C-alpha atoms as one frame of an Amber mdcrd trajectory, in Angstrom:
protein
  -8.360 -19.343  -0.293  -5.628 -19.131   2.334  -4.069 -15.823   3.386  -0.812
 -16.388   1.470  -2.664 -16.968  -1.806  -4.944 -13.976  -1.151  -1.900 -11.785
  -0.558  -0.276 -12.977  -3.795  -3.485 -12.260  -5.716  -3.838  -8.826  -4.121
  -0.224  -7.984  -5.019  -0.861  -9.035  -8.624  -3.943  -6.786  -8.772  -1.949
  -3.847  -7.392   0.822  -4.478  -9.956  -1.750  -4.510 -12.751  -3.189  -1.191
 -11.534   0.320   0.239 -11.275   1.085  -0.854 -14.846  -2.122   0.802 -16.022
  -1.094   4.059 -14.323   2.284   3.881 -16.065   0.577   3.212 -19.428  -1.666
   6.253 -18.891   1.375   8.336 -17.873   0.047   9.101 -14.399   2.840  10.495
 -12.241   4.182   7.846  -9.852   3.796  10.085  -6.809   0.180  10.858  -7.722
  -0.656   7.184  -8.286   0.935   6.000  -5.050  -0.636   8.856  -3.091  -4.091
   8.002  -4.446  -3.610   4.336  -3.575  -2.408   5.115  -0.051  -5.273   7.577
   0.521  -7.756   4.855  -0.360  -6.039   2.247   1.790  -5.814   4.557   4.799
  -9.500   5.475   4.503 -10.428   1.791   4.349  -8.236   0.975   7.350  -9.898
   3.752   9.361 -13.328   2.306   8.523 -12.157  -1.004  10.022 -10.112   0.313
  12.964  -9.687   3.376  15.152  -7.667   6.313  13.872  -5.141   5.748  16.664
  -4.673   2.096  15.723  -4.170   3.045  12.057  -1.708   5.805  13.028   0.306
   3.317  15.100   0.259   0.846  12.206   1.551   3.506   9.803   4.226   4.599
  12.270   5.466   1.007  12.388   5.835   1.141   8.588   7.795   4.378   8.869
  10.206   2.658  11.256  10.652  -0.228   8.824  11.334   2.216   5.964  13.963
   4.003   8.056  15.578   0.646   8.844  15.812  -0.112   5.103  13.499  -3.129
   5.121  11.840  -2.114   1.842  15.025  -1.301  -0.104  15.614  -3.321  -3.244
  18.361  -5.839  -2.663
């Protein structure tokens, strides 16, 4: 499977998990925090802490620039 298809599948899996959290009335902040905690831990297993920190800082910059706002 190519990377684009893998990404689409991964997004669908995340959406399904998010829907399940909503159905079980799990607070959005709690659900997102739990997901991010897991992702960050996995990234650190694959990369150095500094590399992961830089990666996350690049996301913070994109958020501040409004790249993730709904349009």
